C-alpha positions, 0 to 999 in steps of 0.5 A: 606612539599609537595605541593598540587594542587587544586585537593588536590593531592600531586605533590611532590615525596613522601619518598621511601620504600625499593623495590619501583620504580620511573620514572626518575624524581623521582616520586614514582610508586605505580601501581601494573602492573609497580611494578610487571615487571622485572627490565630489562623490567621496564628500557625500559619504565622508562624515558618515563613514564610521571607523571600526576595529574588526576582531578576528571571528566578528560577524558582520552580517547574518543569513537572511537578516536585514542588512544594516551596514556596508563595510569597506575594510582598510586591512584584514579579510572577511570570509563569506560563509554558506551554512546548512540548517545542520550546521555544516558550513563552507566558505564561498568568497573573501573580501579585503581592502579591494572591496566591500560587503555585503555586495547585495547592497549595491543593488538595494537588496536588504538580505543575503544568504551568506554570513560574513565573518572576519577571518583576519583581524583588521579595521575599516569603515561602516556605512549605514545602508540608508546613507549608501543608498542615498549617496548612490543616486547622485554618485554614478562613478561610485555606483559603477564601481560597486556594480562592477565589484559585485559582478566580479564578486559573484564570479569569484563565488561562482568559481569557488562553488565549483572549486569546492565540488571538483577539486582536491583539498590540497589544491583548494588549501593552496588557493585559499592561502594565495587569496588570503595572502593577497588581501593581507599582504603578509606571508604569515597568516594567523589561522587555526586548523579548525577554522581552516577546516570550516572554511573549506567544508571539511574536517580538521584531520583532513586539513592537517594532512593537506597542510603536512603534505605542503610543509614537507615540501617546504612550501608552507610552515605550520605552527599552531594558530599560523601558517607561514608561506615559505615558497609563493611560486610552488604554492601557485603551481600546486593550487587549482586553476581556480586561483588564476581565473579569479585573479583574471576577473579581479584585474577587470576591476580597473581600480587605482 
């Protein structure tokens, strides 16, 4: 029987299926980027991949501080957050097992204007910036994949910025729930209204009102600390066009 920690994330290696990869400690790799690079390039970083359990609300990097590690998630989700000096904040992007953070590292940039915080608890691997930079010098496919992901992710951030300004809260909430479900592959999302409000750049009563409207239409079911998606099709039709546009660009990644 596998062991679990207080976050509910298993800390033991799970049984492997044909074609799966592990780090040298035997921890399975489920990150799409790490599974998509050639064996020879994966071998350059395999021994340096450190398995990490990522509890909810853990900060991976802070704005404008030196970036020490790149994170490749197996499970869970990261929110990239823009915060003002006065303490206001809004989410500008999300990362799951399809990508990595911080994307600035793909270009050798050592700082980011955003905070990265674990939104949905999970696990994955971290790789030091120095090791990543060295490996990329002799890993053309890895470099290409990270660059493509960084470009697509930049489009997501730009689309989210426009969405936050031009679309109403209910549409943005639907978009956020869809993006999150895509990354955690579950209809039950453990998230509070307080944290949702921070991610969407609004207040808790407004989030409660928008969530209540969706619940009355039997699109979601809300309990304290969790949202359950009841009707994915209706949720998609209630979201703004930004979700579809983001998914279109995600399809350009060409990953396995």
